[in-house]
N, C-alpha and C positions, 0 to 999 in steps of 0.2 A: 287932305292927305298929301304928304310930300312925295315928289316924284323921284327923289334920290334913292339910289340903291342902298346906300348906307345913311343912317340918320344918327346924328349925335344926340345923346341924351345925358343929362346930369343926374347922377345917383349918388347921394352921400358925398359930394365933393369930388367924385371921380367922374371922368368923362369916359363913356363907353360907346361902343358901336353896336347898333342894333340893325339887323338886316330886315328888310321888308320883303315878305313873300307875297306874291300876287297869284291868285288863282285865275288861270287863263282858260277860257273855254277851248276845248280841243276842236280844231278845225276838222273837216271831213278828211279821212285818209285818202291819199292820192293813189292813182293807178300804179301798180308795181312795174309796169313796162315803160310808159311815157312820162310818169311823174308830173304830169301837167293838169290832168283832169281828175275830179273826184270819182271814186269807185261807184259803179252802178251795181245794184244788187243782182241783176240778171247775169252779169259777167264777172262777178266778184272773183278774184281781187283786181280785175281789170276794169277799165272805164267803158270799153266797147268790144265788140266782136273783133274789130280790126286789131286792137292791141293783143287780144287773146291769141289770134292766129299768127301774128308776127312773133310772139313769144314762142309758140309751138314750133314755128319754122326754124327759129334759132336753135332750139333743142334738137330738132331733126337733122340739121346740117352740122351739128357738133360744135356750135359756137359756145355753148354752155357745157361745162364739165364739172363733175363731182370729184373732189379730191379723194383718192383711194390708193391703196397699194397696188402695184402691177399684178395682174393675174396671168399665170402661165397656162397655156392650153394643156389639158390633161392628156390628150392624144399625143402631143409632141413629147411630153415627159415620159410617157409609156414607151414610145419608140426608142428614145435615147437609153432608157434603162435596159431594154431588150438588147440593144446593140452592145452595151457594156458587158452584159452577161454572156452573149454569144460570141 
């Protein structure tokens, strides 16, 4: 088997390119936090309790954020509407 990505082949006097596709065994998925160690079933999708807790700490301190529209406080909007009316 050739190791070239493209292999030239002759077909009816024409030269064409044929790609070789290789099936590669998927390696084990890596920890979503450290990206260095394989996932452990006990801590999935993390590799250890350490990575799990560090990820949780980042969520708790606000380092991670989910994109969304700003939400206004309903109490504040009610107060403003009452001031406008009165």
